[in-house]
N, C-alpha and C positions, 0 to 999 in steps of 0.2 A: 503458585502464589504470584500475584501481579507485582511488577516492580513499582518503585516509588520514585517520583521526581519532585524536587523542591524548586518551585518557580519563585524567584525573588525579583520584584519590580515594584516601584512606588506608583506606577500607572495601573490603577485597579481595573480599568477597562481592558487593557492588554492582558492582565493576569486572568481575567474572566474568559477571554477568547482562547488563550493558550491552555487554560485548565480544561476547557471543554474539548479542545482539539486532542490533548494528550489522553483524556479519558476515553475518547473514541478509539484511540490506539491501544487501549488496554492498560494504561498506567493508573496507579493511585497518585493523586496530585495533592501536594501540600503547598500552600502559598504563604509568603511573607512579604511585607511591604517596607521594611526597614532593615538595616544591617544587624542590629542587636537581635531582633526577632528571628532573622535568618540563621544566626549562629545557634540560638536556642533550639530552633526546630530541626536543624541538622543533627544536633546531639540527641534529641528525643525521637525523631522519625527515622534516623539512619537511612537516608535516601540512597537510591542507586545512581542518581544523577542530580547535579546542581545546575540550574539555569539562572545565571546571575546578571542583573543589571550592574553597571559600574557606578553611576551617580545615585546613591541611596541616602536617605536620611540616617542620622546617628553614626553610621560608619559605612565607608564606600565598599564596593564589591571586592577590591583588592584586600582590604582589611578583613572582610568576611572570610575570604578563602585562606588568608594567612592564619586566622584563628582556627579554622577547621583543619588545616594542615598541621597545626601544633597539637591537635588532640591525640590522645592515645587510642589505639585500637583501629579497627577497619574504617571508621568514619574518616580518618585522616587521609585515606586513599580514594575517597569518593571522586569519580570523574566530574569535572566541572567545565562548563561552557560560559563564556562571557557573551551576553547579548546586550549591546549598548549602543547609544546614539553618539558616543564620543568618536572622534577621528582616530584612525589607527596611527599612532605615533611610534617611533622606535622605542621610546621609554616604556610606553604601555605594553608593547609586544614583548619586550624583554622581561618586564615584570610578570606578565601572564605566563611566559615560558618558565621563569623561575618557580612559579607556583604550580607548575605542571598542569596548566589549563589545557584542555583538549582542543579548544578552538576559541578564537576571538572574533565574534561576528558583529557586524555593524548593522543596526536597524535601518530600514526594515528588512526582514528576511522572509522570503516566500515560504509558505507552509511545506511544500515538498522538499525544499532545500533544508529546512529545519528538521524535518523527519530524518533525512539522510545523515545530517551531522550528529544528531542525538543517538541514532542507531550506532554509528561508528564509534562515538565516544564511549558508550557503554560496552560495546564489543571489545574495544582496545583496553579499557580500564577496569573491566569487570573482575579480572583474576585477583588483583591485589585487594579489591574491595571485599571479596568473599572470603577473607580470612587469613591472608598471608601476613605474618608479623613483620615488623620493620626490619628485624635482623635477617629474615629469610627473603626479603623483597629482591635484593640483587640476584640471588640464585634463581628465584622464580622468573625474573625477567630474562634470564639467559636460556631457559628451557623452551623447547618448541611449544607453540600455541596449541591448546587443546582443540580437538575437533568439535567439541560441543560448544555451541554458541550460547551466550548468556540469554536468559529468558527475556530481559529487557530489550536486547537487540532484536529478538524475534518479534516482540510486540511492536517495535518501532520501525520495522523494515519498510522501505519506501513502497508505496502502493500506487497503482494507476487508478485515478478516480473514474468511477463509472459515469458515462455520459447519458444519464437519464434519471428521472426522479425516482423510479422504482428501485434503482440500485444505489441512490445517493445516500450519503451519511449526513447526519443532521447535528448542527450546533444550535443550541437553544438558550434563550435567556429572557430577561425582562428589561424593557426600555427605561424603567425607573432606576435600574442599577447601571445600565450602559446606554447613554443617550443615543439618539439616532445620528447626530453629527459624529460622535465618537465611534460608533459602529461603522459608519462610512469610512472614516479615517483608517481604522484597523483593517478592514477588508481591503482597502487600497494598498496598505503597506504589506499585507500578507499575500498579495497578488492572487486573491481568491477568485475562483470561477464557480458559479452556481447560481441558485435562486434564493433570495432573501424574502421570506414570508413574514408579514407583519399583521397583527390583529389588535384592535382596540375597541372593545364593545362589539358592535355589529360591523364596524369598519374592517375591511380586509384589503390588503394590497400585497403585491409581489414585485420584486425588482430583480431583473437579470443582471448578473455581474460577469464580466469577462476580464480575467487577470486583474481584478481590483477596480475596474471601471464600470459604473452603472451604464447599461446598454439599452435597457427597455424596462417598461413599467406597466403594471396592470392593476385595475381597481374595480371594486364592486359598488362604488358610490354612484348612484344615479345622477347626482349633481355634476359628476365629472365626465358624463357622456358627451360626445362631441356636439350633438345637437343642442343640449342644454347649455353648454359653454358658449356656443354661437348665439343662442337666444339671449343670454345675459349680456352679451356684448352688442346686442342689437344688429347682429350680422344677418339674422333671419327673423321672420315673424313667427308668432305662435302658430298660425295656420300652416306655415311652411314646416315647422317642427312636427306638427301632428301628421301632416301628409308624409313626411320622410319616415316617421316611425311606422305608419301603416304599411308603406312599401317594403320596409325592412322585414316586418312580420309576415308579409306575403311572399318573402323569399327572393326579392329582386336584387339583393346584394347588400353590401355594407352601407352604413349611413352616409359616409363621406362620398362614396361613389354615386349614391342616389342624389345627393345635394348637387354634385357636379352635373349629373344628367338632367336635373331640374333647372340648370343654368343659374343656380343661386351662388355657386362658387366656381372660380376658375381652378384649373389644376394647381398652379402655383399658390393660390390662396388656400387650397385644401392642404397642401404640404405644410404651409406655415401654420395653419390651424391645428394640424395634427401634432406639430412640434410644441406648440403652446399648450395643447392638451396634455401631452406627455410630461412637460415640465411642471404643470399645475399638479398632476397626480403625484409627482415626486416631491415637490416643495411643500405640499400640504402635510407631508410626514414630519416636517420640522416642527409643526404645531403640536404633535402628540406628546403629552406629558408622561404617559405610561402606556403599556401594552406589551404583548408577548412577541418575541421574534424567534425565528428558526431559520438557519441557513443550511440549505441542502447542497453539499459539496458536489459539484459536477452535474447538477441538474440543469434542464432547459425549460424555458418559459414559453409557452405557445400563446398566440393571439394577443400579444402585448404591443403597446406603443413604443416604437424605437425612439431613443433619446439622442439628441444632437446638441449636447451641452457645450457651452463656451468654456474653453480651458479644461484643466484637469479636475480631479476630485477636490483638491484644496480650494479651487475657485468656487466650485459648487457648494462646499461646506460653508465657506465664508459668506456667500450670497444668502444661503438659507438661514444662517445665524443672524445676519443683518436684518432680514425682512420678516422672518416667521417664528424664530425660536423664542419660547417664553422667557421674558426678562428676569422673572423671579428665579428661574432655574439657573440662569447665567450668574446672577448675583450670589446664589447659594454656593455654586461651584467656585467662584472667585474668592469667596470668604474662606473656603478650606485651604486656599493657596496663599493667604495673606502674608505668611511668614516666609514664603519662598522667594528666591532670587530669580529674576527673569533674564533670560539670555537667548540669543538666536541658536537654533539647533545646529550641532556640528555635523550631523549626518548629511553627506552629500545629497542623498535622495530627498530628504526633507528640505534642505536648504535651497535646492534649486527647483522646487516645485513651481509649476506654472500658475501664477496667481496675480490678479490685478489689485494694486494698492494705490490709493491716491497719495499725494505728497505728504499729507499729515500722517497717514498710516505707515508709509514707508519710513518717515522720520521716527515714529514710535518704535518700529521694529529695530532700527539701527541704534536708537538711543538706549535700549535696554540691553546692556552689555554684561550682565551677570553680577553687577555691583548694587543693584537696586531691588529692594523687596517690593512685592506687589502693594503692600499696605502703605509704603512710602510714596506712592503715586498720588495719594490723597483722594478727594472726592472727584469722580469723573462723571461726565454726562453719559446718557444712554448709548450714544453712538460709539464712544470710546470703549465702554464696557463690553459692548457686543463685539467690537473689533478685537479686543484683548482675548476674549473667550475664543473667538474664531481662530486667532493666531496660535493659541495654546492647543486647541483641539486638533488643528491641522498639523501640529508638530513644528511649525515655523518658529515658535517660541517654546522654550523649555522652562518649566518652573522647578528650579533646583533647590535641594534642601540646604546647601551651603555653597560657598564660593571658592573653597580651597581647591576644588577640582573642576573649576568652571571652564578651564580650557587647557589643552596640553601645554601651552606656552607658560602658564602660570601654575601648573600642577606642582605642589610641594612648596610654593611660595607663601609668605604670610598673606592672610586675607586682607584685602583693602576694606576700609570702613565704608559701609553703604551710606550714600548721601541722599536725603529726601529729595524727591523730584516730582515735578508736575508736568505731565505730558500734554501736548496740544490736543484739542478735541478733533476727532476724526470727522471728516465731511463725506457725504455720500459719494460713492464712486460713479463716475459717468458711465453710461452704457458703452460696452466695448463692441466695436464692429469686428466681427469674426466671420471668416469664410471657411467652413470646414473643408472645402476643396482648394484651399490656398495653394496655388501652383508654385508660387515662389518658395514657400516654406518646404514643400515636399522636394522641390528641386535642390534646395540647399542641403537637405538631409541626404538625398541621393548622391550629390556631389561629394559630400563628406565621406559617405560610405565607400564610394569608389576610390577616394584618396587614401582612406585609412585601412581598408581590408588588406590583409596580408603583409602589413608593414610592421616593422619593429616598434617597440614602445617609444623610443626617442623620436621616431618619425611621426607616430600617432600624436604625440603632444607638441611636435614641432619645435623641439629644443635640441641643442647640440649635446654631444656626449660629455662635454666639460661643464654643463649647466649645474648651478648650485640648487639647493633646496628651494629657495624662493623663486628662482626662474621656473622650476618645475611646477610649483604651486600655482603661480599666476597663469601659466599656460593651461593647467588643468581646470581652474575655475572658469576661464573663458569658454573652453570646449564643453564643460559640463552643462553650462547654461544653454548652449546651442543644441545639445543632444538629449536633454532630459526628456523621457518618454511623455511627460505631461503636455509638452508642446504639441504633441501629435495625437492627442487622445481622441479627436474626432476624425482622424484619417482612417483609411482602410486598414484591415488587419495586417496586410503585408507591410504597410508603412509603419504601423505600430511595432511590429516584430523587428523591423529594421532599426527603429529608434532604440528598442531595448538592447539589441545587439551592439550598436555603436556606443551607447551610454555605458554598457558593461565593459566594452573594450577600453574606453577612455578611463573609467574608474580603475580597471585592472592595471592600466599603464601607470596611473598615479600611485597605486598601491605598491607597484614594483619599483618605481623610480623615486618614491617620496623621500628617501633619505640616502646618504652617501653609501652606507654598507650594502643596501639592497641594489643600488645602481651598480656598484662594483661587481657584485655577484652576477647581475644580469649581463654585464659586459662580457664577463668570462663565459657564461653560458652561451652567448651569441657567437662566440668565436668558433666553437665547434671542432677544433683540432689542436693537437699538441703544438704545432708550429705557430698557429695564431696566438695560442695562450702564451708561448714563449716570447712573443713580441711585446707582451705587456711587462710593465715594471716588475722586478723580482718581489718587492714587498706587496704589491697589489695581487700578484699571483698567489703568494703565500696566504694572504688574507682570504682570498676567494676559496682556496683549498680548505682552509680551516673552517670557514663558514659551511661549506658543503659537508665536511666531516661532522660538524656539530648537528647539522640537519639529519645526517645519517644516524648518529647516536640517538637522537630524539625518536626517530622512526623505529629504531631497533628496540627502544624501551616500550614503544607502543605495539610491538610485534608486527609492524608493517615491513616485513623482510624484503619484499620486492622493491619498495621505495628506498629502503636503506641501501640495497645493492646499487641502485642507480646513483645515489649520492656518494657512496664510497668509490664507485668507479670514476666519478668526476674528480674526487679528491686525488685519487691515484694518477689520473690523467694529468692533472695540474701539477702535482708534486710527487712523482713516482719514487723519489728517494726517501720518502717518509715511511718507515716500516710499519708504524702503527696503523696508518691508513690501509696499507696492503693487508695486514693481519685482520683488520675489521671487515674488509671486503670478503676474505675467505670465510670468516666466522658467519657473516650474514648469509653467504651462499649455502653453507651447511644448514643453518636454521631454516632456510626456505624449503628444504627437502631432506630432512634428517634421516629418512629411511632408505634413501637411494644410495647404493654403494658407489656408483660412478661419481655422483655429486660429492660424496664424502672424500673420495680419493682426490678429486680436483681441489676441494676446499683445503685439504691438508697440504697439498703442494703450494697453494697460494699463501697459507699462513706460515709455512716453513720459510718461504721467501721473505715474508715480513719479519720473522724472528731473526734472520740474518742481517737485515737492514737495521733492526732495532734491538741489538743484543742486550742493551741495558734496560729493556722494558719487560715487565712481568706479564702483561696481557697476552702477547702472542703465545707464550708457553702455557698459560692457563687455558687458552683456546685449544691448543694442541692436545693438552691432557684430556680435555673433555671429548675431543673427537677420537682420540685413540681409545678411550673408554668405549665409545660407540662402536668402534671397530673390533672390540673384544681384546685389545692388546693392553692388558692391565700393567704389565711391567714397563712398557714404554710410557704409558700414561703416568705412572708413578714418578718416572724420571722427569717428565715435563712439569708436574706439580711441584716437585722438589726444587727444580731450577727456578720456577716462579717464586718460590718461598725464599730461596737464596738471594734473589734480586731484590725482593721486597718482603721483609720479615713480617709485616703486618697484613699480608694478603690473606684475609680470613677465608676467602673462597678456596684458595689452594689448600689451606690448612684443613678445611672441612673435607675436601675431597680426599686428602691423604688419610684422614681419620676413618673415612668410610672404607677405603682400601684396606686399612689395617684391620678393621672389624671383620672384613671378609677373610682375612688371613690370620685369624686369631691364633692359630697354632704355630705360625711362622716366627722365627726369631730374626733379629737384625737391628740395624740402627734405628729405623723408624719405630719398631716395636718398643725398644728401650726408651725412646723419647716420650712416647705416649704413656708409658707406665710411671713416669716420674710424677 
């Protein structure tokens, strides 16, 4: 039976793309577009996984997961992943952790990365979902993981995309449901590689994508042939066109080569003409009101015109919307968002996209701060409506259902009353002079790469270890703008890969250093020895050790035993006198290989040491009892469980273990037997 995933997002276009992606991976997909519907469908569909946006109409993603966790039965233990455009704040991460979310992802997420995370979430969370009661959950979490992997995890295992159309997998849909600009945006965000095939009536086109960027285009329209385009522009005569076609048919070569041979075009003029031809083939797609599309993952397009577009996909989308997209489609879409609040996107990837805005458009983007509804802007001219649509479709602007969660800084605060506003009319953007071989730009990136590679995160952001949150944020914003991959979309593949690497490094540095707790933990991790750790303040060391211990506990609950061992080892290294840290290290070691006798002996030795350091704690004795059971020493195990119960009389796990031992010794008399007969 196929597993079920519940995808919750108010972006219907993204839901359509994700639905088709997961269906290809063998999932049954259920979709919800608001928080109330998500809760209702979670109850009725009993999904194996939740994929939740955070900013949702009616109730946000946190409230949705809170409601699901409060349910009775297996649905309460459904693994959940947040997929959101919000910034990763400490408050959001802590709340997600309290709700036992498997991951907190920031949009956009590449398809391959999303496959990996969903597979891991179901693999780690599948046991409780498949029938463990709330009472049995702690016990289940402490048992070794089953060798059988959940069916959903098998269906979602990461795959290597075939590099050829014959082996490619296909996402299909209708442009009437997902417009061409929206489709471009989502393929960009998903870092998709493959060929997008489009058909409207007799028109057929194909666009090659490389990691989310349009790279080449092909068309069956006679009007878009090079010779016809040059004839319309009076670059050649009708007689020249006929002669070039005759020579093409006779096998003398491609039309462009023939036109150069006929001395009708110079080589630079041909290059420019081919670029204009490719752009026309692509931009004509913005005029399509309807049509079918299918995206072949991993496919290659042969015989196509290479694209050398100015800027990144966001710039392309905005230009196409300004010049070619049907105005009535724009107005219809904006009407559906009339009651939404407009605000700049918080996602770093979207916020720092490479895009050209004139002063009026830039002011429009900055003025919409999450407190103004779209309808409150009043009547706008065509240019502004096109700009608004373009900014929304590219993700630079978000249309939010409410403003209570408009930004991490105001989350939980009373909503400000929206004030009617009228934005300035946008004016056409002047042409941008762009050299795809811009030496200065590439030199800047190379210099940054040389400076940042192999450096610690403080050095990457260029801030001191004593920097505060605002210092770190400012440094990150400046670097993110410089290193965003969209700035290098027309460069070579090597340069684009380098940009992806550096932008990822900068983003990871900010994610790590973005708040005081994470900075403290990073400082401890970087020290790398007991002596260096001892140089830190006692309170700082204790905090770091506790953070590592909490990380280890979380990984232990998810059955990531190797990860838990590493975290517990760091806790012990930082605070070796804490017996509970030592005991958990031994317990995680045992769970990592429960059938190995040498591992069992080593684990018992470590937990014994922990029990001596923490004689007033029940957990070390509970762990020892279970390990002695595994060793077949039931008498010793019984003593350990009894000690745990003496230390903490409400230790239900120790009580259950003693009950099981008593049942095996039904005929034996003694203190424990008399207690259980009462």
